[in-house]
N, CA, C and O atoms as a Tinker XYZ file with bonds, in Angstrom:
   420  protein
     1  N     77.649000   57.543000  106.395000    73     2
     2  CA    78.891000   58.222000  106.058000    64     1     3
     3  C     79.740000   58.343000  107.321000    63     2     4     5
     4  O     79.245000   58.728000  108.380000    81     3
     5  N     80.987000   58.020000  107.198000    73     3     6
     6  CA    81.915000   58.116000  108.311000    64     5     7
     7  C     82.182000   59.577000  108.632000    63     6     8     9
     8  O     82.345000   60.393000  107.725000    81     7
     9  N     82.227000   59.905000  109.890000    73     7    10
    10  CA    82.538000   61.259000  110.322000    64     9    11
    11  C     84.024000   61.498000  110.119000    63    10    12    13
    12  O     84.852000   60.692000  110.541000    81    11
    13  N     84.359000   62.602000  109.475000    73    11    14
    14  CA    85.741000   62.960000  109.149000    64    13    15
    15  C     86.614000   62.974000  110.396000    63    14    16    17
    16  O     87.760000   62.528000  110.347000    81    15
    17  N     86.101000   63.472000  111.502000    73    15    18
    18  CA    86.912000   63.564000  112.711000    64    17    19
    19  C     87.184000   62.200000  113.315000    63    18    20    21
    20  O     88.037000   62.070000  114.193000    81    19
    21  N     86.469000   61.181000  112.854000    73    19    22
    22  CA    86.680000   59.835000  113.375000    64    21    23
    23  C     87.568000   58.985000  112.484000    63    22    24    25
    24  O     87.828000   57.823000  112.794000    81    23
    25  N     88.037000   59.555000  111.377000    73    23    26
    26  CA    88.853000   58.770000  110.454000    64    25    27
    27  C     90.158000   58.379000  111.133000    63    26    28    29
    28  O     90.888000   59.226000  111.647000    81    27
    29  N     90.428000   57.106000  111.123000    73    27    30
    30  CA    91.700000   56.608000  111.629000    64    29    31
    31  C     92.017000   55.346000  110.838000    63    30    32    33
    32  O     91.469000   54.277000  111.103000    81    31
    33  N     92.893000   55.484000  109.882000    73    31    34
    34  CA    93.282000   54.352000  109.070000    64    33    35
    35  C     94.753000   54.098000  109.338000    63    34    36    37
    36  O     95.591000   54.991000  109.215000    81    35
    37  N     95.042000   52.883000  109.702000    73    35    38
    38  CA    96.410000   52.542000  110.055000    64    37    39
    39  C     96.978000   51.642000  108.971000    63    38    40    41
    40  O     96.388000   50.622000  108.614000    81    39
    41  N     98.120000   52.033000  108.461000    73    39    42
    42  CA    98.847000   51.147000  107.567000    64    41    43
    43  C    100.240000   50.983000  108.143000    63    42    44    45
    44  O    100.489000   51.380000  109.281000    81    43
    45  N    101.136000   50.417000  107.389000    73    43    46
    46  CA   102.467000   50.131000  107.915000    64    45    47
    47  C    103.256000   51.393000  108.243000    63    46    48    49
    48  O    104.178000   51.357000  109.058000    81    47
    49  N    102.895000   52.517000  107.607000    73    47    50
    50  CA   103.701000   53.718000  107.782000    64    49    51
    51  C    103.108000   54.738000  108.751000    63    50    52    53
    52  O    103.853000   55.362000  109.507000    81    51
    53  N    101.775000   54.924000  108.747000    73    51    54
    54  CA   101.228000   55.987000  109.589000    64    53    55
    55  C     99.733000   55.844000  109.788000    63    54    56    57
    56  O     99.053000   55.150000  109.033000    81    55
    57  N     99.230000   56.514000  110.821000    73    55    58
    58  CA    97.792000   56.590000  111.073000    64    57    59
    59  C     97.291000   57.900000  110.482000    63    58    60    61
    60  O     97.942000   58.935000  110.629000    81    59
    61  N     96.138000   57.866000  109.813000    73    59    62
    62  CA    95.571000   59.059000  109.200000    64    61    63
    63  C     94.450000   59.586000  110.083000    63    62    64    65
    64  O     93.405000   58.950000  110.222000    81    63
    65  N     94.671000   60.738000  110.669000    73    63    66
    66  CA    93.672000   61.415000  111.478000    64    65    67
    67  C     93.395000   62.766000  110.837000    63    66    68    69
    68  O     94.120000   63.190000  109.937000    81    67
    69  N     92.368000   63.431000  111.290000    73    67    70
    70  CA    92.052000   64.770000  110.784000    64    69    71
    71  C     93.265000   65.687000  110.933000    63    70    72    73
    72  O     93.600000   66.435000  110.015000    81    71
    73  N     93.917000   65.626000  112.087000    73    71    74
    74  CA    95.063000   66.495000  112.347000    64    73    75
    75  C     96.209000   66.212000  111.375000    63    74    76    77
    76  O     96.834000   67.139000  110.861000    81    75
    77  N     96.481000   64.932000  111.126000    73    75    78
    78  CA    97.563000   64.561000  110.205000    64    77    79
    79  C     97.251000   65.040000  108.785000    63    78    80    81
    80  O     98.133000   65.532000  108.081000    81    79
    81  N     96.004000   64.893000  108.377000    73    79    82
    82  CA    95.597000   65.350000  107.045000    64    81    83
    83  C     95.760000   66.857000  106.931000    63    82    84    85
    84  O     96.287000   67.348000  105.934000    81    83
    85  N     95.309000   67.602000  107.951000    73    83    86
    86  CA    95.449000   69.067000  107.933000    64    85    87
    87  C     96.913000   69.490000  107.918000    63    86    88    89
    88  O     97.272000   70.457000  107.245000    81    87
    89  N     97.758000   68.775000  108.654000    73    87    90
    90  CA    99.192000   69.088000  108.665000    64    89    91
    91  C     99.768000   68.884000  107.268000    63    90    92    93
    92  O    100.534000   69.719000  106.788000    81    91
    93  N     99.410000   67.795000  106.617000    73    91    94
    94  CA    99.914000   67.540000  105.261000    64    93    95
    95  C     99.435000   68.598000  104.275000    63    94    96    97
    96  O    100.199000   69.046000  103.420000    81    95
    97  N     98.172000   68.995000  104.392000    73    95    98
    98  CA    97.647000   70.035000  103.505000    64    97    99
    99  C     98.368000   71.356000  103.759000    63    98   100   101
   100  O     98.729000   72.063000  102.818000    81    99
   101  N     98.574000   71.686000  105.028000    73    99   102
   102  CA    99.271000   72.936000  105.353000    64   101   103
   103  C    100.704000   72.917000  104.819000    63   102   104   105
   104  O    101.171000   73.924000  104.286000    81   103
   105  N    101.402000   71.801000  104.951000    73   103   106
   106  CA   102.766000   71.696000  104.419000    64   105   107
   107  C    102.776000   71.913000  102.905000    63   106   108   109
   108  O    103.638000   72.613000  102.373000    81   107
   109  N    101.810000   71.307000  102.226000    73   107   110
   110  CA   101.710000   71.490000  100.774000    64   109   111
   111  C    101.489000   72.955000  100.436000    63   110   112   113
   112  O    102.169000   73.509000   99.572000    81   111
   113  N    100.542000   73.578000  101.114000    73   111   114
   114  CA   100.217000   74.987000  100.831000    64   113   115
   115  C    101.429000   75.883000  101.049000    63   114   116   117
   116  O    101.705000   76.768000  100.239000    81   115
   117  N    102.146000   75.656000  102.133000    73   115   118
   118  CA   103.304000   76.504000  102.435000    64   117   119
   119  C    104.472000   76.273000  101.477000    63   118   120   121
   120  O    105.179000   77.215000  101.120000    81   119
   121  N    104.673000   75.027000  101.063000    73   119   122
   122  CA   105.837000   74.732000  100.231000    64   121   123
   123  C    105.623000   75.073000   98.758000    63   122   124   125
   124  O    106.580000   75.388000   98.050000    81   123
   125  N    104.390000   75.015000   98.298000    73   123   126
   126  CA   104.144000   75.159000   96.870000    64   125   127
   127  C    103.516000   76.501000   96.475000    63   126   128   129
   128  O    103.648000   76.934000   95.330000    81   127
   129  N    102.840000   77.150000   97.413000    73   127   130
   130  CA   102.088000   78.361000   97.075000    64   129   131
   131  C    102.409000   79.486000   98.050000    63   130   132   133
   132  O    102.623000   79.258000   99.240000    81   131
   133  N    102.436000   80.706000   97.518000    73   131   134
   134  CA   102.697000   81.850000   98.395000    64   133   135
   135  C    101.409000   82.420000   98.978000    63   134   136   137
   136  O    101.440000   83.062000  100.028000    81   135
   137  N    100.285000   82.197000   98.320000    73   135   138
   138  CA    98.988000   82.711000   98.770000    64   137   139
   139  C     97.902000   81.645000   98.577000    63   138   140   141
   140  O     98.001000   80.827000   97.662000    81   139
   141  N     96.875000   81.644000   99.422000    73   139   142
   142  CA    95.771000   80.689000   99.243000    64   141   143
   143  C     95.109000   80.774000   97.869000    63   142   144   145
   144  O     94.684000   79.754000   97.325000    81   143
   145  N     95.017000   81.980000   97.300000    73   143   146
   146  CA    94.388000   82.128000   95.987000    64   145   147
   147  C     95.174000   81.375000   94.911000    63   146   148   149
   148  O     94.594000   80.804000   93.988000    81   147
   149  N     96.494000   81.384000   95.044000    73   147   150
   150  CA    97.342000   80.660000   94.106000    64   149   151
   151  C     97.039000   79.155000   94.174000    63   150   152   153
   152  O     96.978000   78.485000   93.143000    81   151
   153  N     96.851000   78.633000   95.378000    73   151   154
   154  CA    96.507000   77.215000   95.549000    64   153   155
   155  C     95.129000   76.930000   94.957000    63   154   156   157
   156  O     94.951000   75.934000   94.256000    81   155
   157  N     94.161000   77.791000   95.233000    73   155   158
   158  CA    92.812000   77.610000   94.711000    64   157   159
   159  C     92.842000   77.544000   93.183000    63   158   160   161
   160  O     92.263000   76.638000   92.583000    81   159
   161  N     93.511000   78.495000   92.572000    73   159   162
   162  CA    93.580000   78.547000   91.112000    64   161   163
   163  C     94.295000   77.324000   90.536000    63   162   164   165
   164  O     93.912000   76.817000   89.481000    81   163
   165  N     95.322000   76.857000   91.221000    73   163   166
   166  CA    96.070000   75.690000   90.761000    64   165   167
   167  C     95.189000   74.432000   90.769000    63   166   168   169
   168  O     95.205000   73.653000   89.816000    81   167
   169  N     94.430000   74.241000   91.836000    73   167   170
   170  CA    93.622000   73.031000   91.962000    64   169   171
   171  C     92.295000   73.118000   91.213000    63   170   172   173
   172  O     91.633000   72.099000   91.016000    81   171
   173  N     91.899000   74.312000   90.797000    73   171   174
   174  CA    90.691000   74.487000   89.981000    64   173   175
   175  C     91.031000   74.058000   88.552000    63   174   176   177
   176  O     91.332000   74.888000   87.694000    81   175
   177  N     90.976000   72.756000   88.319000    73   175   178
   178  CA    91.480000   72.168000   87.084000    64   177   179
   179  C     90.824000   72.726000   85.820000    63   178   180   181
   180  O     91.512000   72.957000   84.826000    81   179
   181  N     89.507000   72.947000   85.841000    73   179   182
   182  CA    88.839000   73.448000   84.633000    64   181   183
   183  C     88.739000   74.975000   84.600000    63   182   184   185
   184  O     88.144000   75.542000   83.683000    81   183
   185  N     89.318000   75.630000   85.591000    73   183   186
   186  CA    89.409000   77.102000   85.664000    64   185   187
   187  C     88.042000   77.794000   85.599000    63   186   188   189
   188  O     87.906000   78.858000   84.995000    81   187
   189  N     87.031000   77.177000   86.227000    73   187   190
   190  CA    85.695000   77.773000   86.243000    64   189   191
   191  C     85.414000   78.571000   87.515000    63   190   192   193
   192  O     84.303000   79.067000   87.705000    81   191
   193  N     86.421000   78.695000   88.388000    73   191   194
   194  CA    86.242000   79.458000   89.616000    64   193   195
   195  C     85.631000   78.661000   90.762000    63   194   196   197
   196  O     85.232000   79.230000   91.778000    81   195
   197  N     85.560000   77.341000   90.595000    73   195   198
   198  CA    85.014000   76.466000   91.628000    64   197   199
   199  C     85.861000   75.211000   91.752000    63   198   200   201
   200  O     86.461000   74.753000   90.780000    81   199
   201  N     85.902000   74.658000   92.970000    73   199   202
   202  CA    86.567000   73.383000   93.185000    64   201   203
   203  C     85.526000   72.280000   93.262000    63   202   204   205
   204  O     84.435000   72.473000   93.799000    81   203
   205  N     85.878000   71.115000   92.716000    73   203   206
   206  CA    85.011000   69.947000   92.735000    64   205   207
   207  C     85.648000   68.867000   93.604000    63   206   208   209
   208  O     86.765000   69.026000   94.096000    81   207
   209  N     84.921000   67.769000   93.784000    73   207   210
   210  CA    85.476000   66.638000   94.529000    64   209   211
   211  C     86.760000   66.153000   93.860000    63   210   212   213
   212  O     87.725000   65.817000   94.547000    81   211
   213  N     86.782000   66.114000   92.554000    73   211   214
   214  CA    87.970000   65.696000   91.809000    64   213   215
   215  C     89.154000   66.622000   92.098000    63   214   216   217
   216  O     90.287000   66.162000   92.245000    81   215
   217  N     88.887000   67.922000   92.179000    73   215   218
   218  CA    89.946000   68.895000   92.495000    64   217   219
   219  C     90.500000   68.645000   93.899000    63   218   220   221
   220  O     91.709000   68.720000   94.115000    81   219
   221  N     89.610000   68.347000   94.851000    73   219   222
   222  CA    90.061000   68.064000   96.219000    64   221   223
   223  C     90.865000   66.767000   96.276000    63   222   224   225
   224  O     91.822000   66.668000   97.044000    81   223
   225  N     90.492000   65.778000   95.476000    73   223   226
   226  CA    91.262000   64.541000   95.439000    64   225   227
   227  C     92.681000   64.806000   94.925000    63   226   228   229
   228  O     93.644000   64.211000   95.409000    81   227
   229  N     92.797000   65.693000   93.953000    73   227   230
   230  CA    94.116000   66.076000   93.432000    64   229   231
   231  C     94.924000   66.769000   94.534000    63   230   232   233
   232  O     96.106000   66.477000   94.718000    81   231
   233  N     94.287000   67.680000   95.260000    73   231   234
   234  CA    94.951000   68.370000   96.366000    64   233   235
   235  C     95.436000   67.353000   97.390000    63   234   236   237
   236  O     96.582000   67.419000   97.833000    81   235
   237  N     94.573000   66.413000   97.771000    73   235   238
   238  CA    94.929000   65.411000   98.775000    64   237   239
   239  C     96.049000   64.494000   98.289000    63   238   240   241
   240  O     96.902000   64.082000   99.074000    81   239
   241  N     96.045000   64.178000   97.003000    73   239   242
   242  CA    97.124000   63.361000   96.444000    64   241   243
   243  C     98.454000   64.099000   96.559000    63   242   244   245
   244  O     99.462000   63.520000   96.965000    81   243
   245  N     98.448000   65.369000   96.201000    73   243   246
   246  CA    99.685000   66.160000   96.286000    64   245   247
   247  C    100.113000   66.390000   97.736000    63   246   248   249
   248  O    101.291000   66.618000   98.011000    81   247
   249  N     99.146000   66.329000   98.668000    73   247   250
   250  CA    99.461000   66.465000  100.094000    64   249   251
   251  C     99.880000   65.126000  100.699000    63   250   252   253
   252  O    100.083000   65.008000  101.907000    81   251
   253  N    100.002000   64.124000   99.832000    73   251   254
   254  CA   100.458000   62.791000  100.229000    64   253   255
   255  C     99.512000   62.103000  101.214000    63   254   256   257
   256  O     99.948000   61.366000  102.098000    81   255
   257  N     98.213000   62.355000  101.048000    73   255   258
   258  CA    97.203000   61.658000  101.830000    64   257   259
   259  C     96.964000   60.308000  101.154000    63   258   260   261
   260  O     96.852000   60.228000   99.931000    81   259
   261  N     96.890000   59.270000  101.945000    73   259   262
   262  CA    96.748000   57.906000  101.444000    64   261   263
   263  C     95.590000   57.767000  100.458000    63   262   264   265
   264  O     94.505000   58.310000  100.669000    81   263
   265  N     95.841000   57.037000   99.389000    73   263   266
   266  CA    94.794000   56.793000   98.393000    64   265   267
   267  C     93.634000   56.004000   98.986000    63   266   268   269
   268  O     92.528000   56.038000   98.446000    81   267
   269  N     93.865000   55.301000  100.076000    73   267   270
   270  CA    92.815000   54.521000  100.730000    64   269   271
   271  C     91.687000   55.397000  101.267000    63   270   272   273
   272  O     90.539000   54.960000  101.341000    81   271
   273  N     92.013000   56.627000  101.641000    73   271   274
   274  CA    90.994000   57.500000  102.243000    64   273   275
   275  C     90.738000   58.769000  101.454000    63   274   276   277
   276  O     89.881000   59.566000  101.836000    81   275
   277  N     91.457000   58.976000  100.367000    73   275   278
   278  CA    91.355000   60.218000   99.593000    64   277   279
   279  C     89.928000   60.542000   99.171000    63   278   280   281
   280  O     89.487000   61.680000   99.334000    81   279
   281  N     89.205000   59.579000   98.638000    73   279   282
   282  CA    87.833000   59.816000   98.189000    64   281   283
   283  C     86.916000   60.205000   99.321000    63   282   284   285
   284  O     86.099000   61.114000   99.175000    81   283
   285  N     87.039000   59.528000  100.452000    73   283   286
   286  CA    86.224000   59.821000  101.626000    64   285   287
   287  C     86.495000   61.224000  102.158000    63   286   288   289
   288  O     85.570000   61.967000  102.486000    81   287
   289  N     87.766000   61.571000  102.237000    73   287   290
   290  CA    88.138000   62.893000  102.742000    64   289   291
   291  C     87.697000   63.980000  101.767000    63   290   292   293
   292  O     87.211000   65.029000  102.189000    81   291
   293  N     87.861000   63.740000  100.471000    73   291   294
   294  CA    87.425000   64.718000   99.460000    64   293   295
   295  C     85.919000   64.944000   99.567000    63   294   296   297
   296  O     85.456000   66.081000   99.481000    81   295
   297  N     85.163000   63.883000   99.750000    73   295   298
   298  CA    83.706000   63.998000   99.895000    64   297   299
   299  C     83.355000   64.808000  101.142000    63   298   300   301
   300  O     82.463000   65.655000  101.106000    81   299
   301  N     84.051000   64.547000  102.235000    73   299   302
   302  CA    83.804000   65.306000  103.455000    64   301   303
   303  C     84.131000   66.786000  103.250000    63   302   304   305
   304  O     83.387000   67.658000  103.698000    81   303
   305  N     85.239000   67.062000  102.575000    73   303   306
   306  CA    85.626000   68.449000  102.330000    64   305   307
   307  C     84.551000   69.152000  101.510000    63   306   308   309
   308  O     84.184000   70.290000  101.804000    81   307
   309  N     84.049000   68.477000  100.487000    73   307   310
   310  CA    82.981000   69.074000   99.671000    64   309   311
   311  C     81.753000   69.379000  100.531000    63   310   312   313
   312  O     81.215000   70.485000  100.470000    81   311
   313  N     81.315000   68.429000  101.312000    73   311   314
   314  CA    80.120000   68.621000  102.130000    64   313   315
   315  C     80.319000   69.716000  103.168000    63   314   316   317
   316  O     79.399000   70.481000  103.457000    81   315
   317  N     81.515000   69.789000  103.722000    73   315   318
   318  CA    81.786000   70.770000  104.771000    64   317   319
   319  C     82.003000   72.179000  104.233000    63   318   320   321
   320  O     81.555000   73.148000  104.846000    81   319
   321  N     82.681000   72.307000  103.101000    73   319   322
   322  CA    83.074000   73.622000  102.594000    64   321   323
   323  C     82.033000   74.254000  101.678000    63   322   324   325
   324  O     82.009000   75.475000  101.522000    81   323
   325  N     81.179000   73.446000  101.077000    73   323   326
   326  CA    80.177000   73.936000  100.119000    64   325   327
   327  C     78.989000   74.522000  100.883000    63   326   328   329
   328  O     77.963000   73.863000  101.056000    81   327
   329  N     79.139000   75.759000  101.332000    73   327   330
   330  CA    78.140000   76.390000  102.206000    64   329   331
   331  C     76.768000   76.526000  101.542000    63   330   332   333
   332  O     75.746000   76.346000  102.204000    81   331
   333  N     76.728000   76.839000  100.249000    73   331   334
   334  CA    75.433000   77.034000   99.592000    64   333   335
   335  C     74.894000   75.756000   98.953000    63   334   336   337
   336  O     73.843000   75.770000   98.312000    81   335
   337  N     75.622000   74.646000   99.133000    73   335   338
   338  CA    75.194000   73.311000   98.687000    64   337   339
   339  C     74.876000   73.234000   97.181000    63   338   340   341
   340  O     73.910000   72.594000   96.767000    81   339
   341  N     75.722000   73.907000   96.375000    73   339   342
   342  CA    75.529000   73.858000   94.922000    64   341   343
   343  C     76.398000   72.790000   94.253000    63   342   344   345
   344  O     76.385000   72.649000   93.031000    81   343
   345  N     77.154000   72.039000   95.064000    73   343   346
   346  CA    78.004000   70.987000   94.513000    64   345   347
   347  C     79.405000   71.431000   94.150000    63   346   348   349
   348  O     80.187000   70.656000   93.599000    81   347
   349  N     79.724000   72.683000   94.461000    73   347   350
   350  CA    81.037000   73.256000   94.167000    64   349   351
   351  C     81.514000   74.057000   95.369000    63   350   352   353
   352  O     80.714000   74.473000   96.207000    81   351
   353  N     82.830000   74.270000   95.447000    73   351   354
   354  CA    83.394000   75.144000   96.476000    64   353   355
   355  C     83.971000   76.358000   95.767000    63   354   356   357
   356  O     84.934000   76.249000   95.008000    81   355
   357  N     83.373000   77.513000   96.023000    73   355   358
   358  CA    83.820000   78.770000   95.413000    64   357   359
   359  C     85.044000   79.308000   96.158000    63   358   360   361
   360  O     85.428000   78.782000   97.203000    81   359
   361  N     85.641000   80.345000   95.614000    73   359   362
   362  CA    86.783000   80.990000   96.263000    64   361   363
   363  C     86.378000   81.495000   97.653000    63   362   364   365
   364  O     87.140000   81.335000   98.607000    81   363
   365  N     85.219000   82.090000   97.780000    73   363   366
   366  CA    84.759000   82.605000   99.076000    64   365   367
   367  C     84.597000   81.458000  100.076000    63   366   368   369
   368  O     85.010000   81.573000  101.230000    81   367
   369  N     83.996000   80.355000   99.631000    73   367   370
   370  CA    83.825000   79.191000  100.513000    64   369   371
   371  C     85.186000   78.589000  100.886000    63   370   372   373
   372  O     85.373000   78.136000  102.015000    81   371
   373  N     86.124000   78.584000   99.951000    73   371   374
   374  CA    87.470000   78.070000  100.208000    64   373   375
   375  C     88.164000   78.915000  101.278000    63   374   376   377
   376  O     88.810000   78.373000  102.176000    81   375
   377  N     88.031000   80.244000  101.184000    73   375   378
   378  CA    88.631000   81.129000  102.186000    64   377   379
   379  C     88.064000   80.837000  103.573000    63   378   380   381
   380  O     88.810000   80.774000  104.550000    81   379
   381  N     86.763000   80.661000  103.658000    73   379   382
   382  CA    86.121000   80.347000  104.943000    64   381   383
   383  C     86.629000   79.019000  105.485000    63   382   384   385
   384  O     86.875000   78.891000  106.684000    81   383
   385  N     86.787000   78.033000  104.615000    73   383   386
   386  CA    87.271000   76.716000  105.034000    64   385   387
   387  C     88.683000   76.810000  105.602000    63   386   388   389
   388  O     89.001000   76.157000  106.596000    81   387
   389  N     89.525000   77.619000  104.975000    73   387   390
   390  CA    90.894000   77.800000  105.472000    64   389   391
   391  C     90.860000   78.403000  106.876000    63   390   392   393
   392  O     91.579000   77.948000  107.766000    81   391
   393  N     90.029000   79.424000  107.073000    73   391   394
   394  CA    89.917000   80.050000  108.402000    64   393   395
   395  C     89.472000   79.043000  109.451000    63   394   396   397
   396  O     90.059000   78.957000  110.530000    81   395
   397  N     88.428000   78.279000  109.127000    73   395   398
   398  CA    87.863000   77.329000  110.076000    64   397   399
   399  C     88.774000   76.144000  110.355000    63   398   400   401
   400  O     88.730000   75.579000  111.447000    81   399
   401  N     89.593000   75.762000  109.395000    73   399   402
   402  CA    90.457000   74.590000  109.563000    64   401   403
   403  C     91.655000   74.871000  110.446000    63   402   404   405
   404  O     92.241000   73.953000  111.020000    81   403
   405  N     92.020000   76.140000  110.555000    73   403   406
   406  CA    93.199000   76.479000  111.327000    64   405   407
   407  C     94.469000   76.484000  110.494000    63   406   408   409
   408  O     95.552000   76.733000  111.023000    81   407
   409  N     94.351000   76.210000  109.188000    73   407   410
   410  CA    95.522000   76.276000  108.313000    64   409   411
   411  C     95.961000   77.731000  108.239000    63   410   412   413
   412  O     95.163000   78.626000  107.962000    81   411
   413  N     97.238000   77.947000  108.490000    73   411   414
   414  CA    97.764000   79.310000  108.492000    64   413   415
   415  C     98.123000   79.717000  107.076000    63   414   416   417
   416  O     98.660000   78.931000  106.296000    81   415
   417  N     97.809000   80.973000  106.767000    73   415   418
   418  CA    98.104000   81.491000  105.424000    64   417   419
   419  C     99.587000   81.731000  105.242000    63   418   420
   420  O    100.015000   82.167000  104.173000    81   419
């Protein structure tokens, strides 16, 4: 598995690095949602109180992250944020991920 911090995909328009992905996610969060909980609830497609890899792919798509790396980044996010390793990211785990990522509320 490729290390998320080593991702660098270059296309005609831009290079995708961890920092660029985080900037895009932060821009999405600030422009579309007033609170992190609002974003969590929006991306929790089946409204079960947990985010899945599919939910993260939707978030990354809306953050305009290249489709070439969306699946890889979503998988990394799941592995990194799912603290109890149950295959889902809960609201509590999502809050911790936001703190650790440096994304400002």
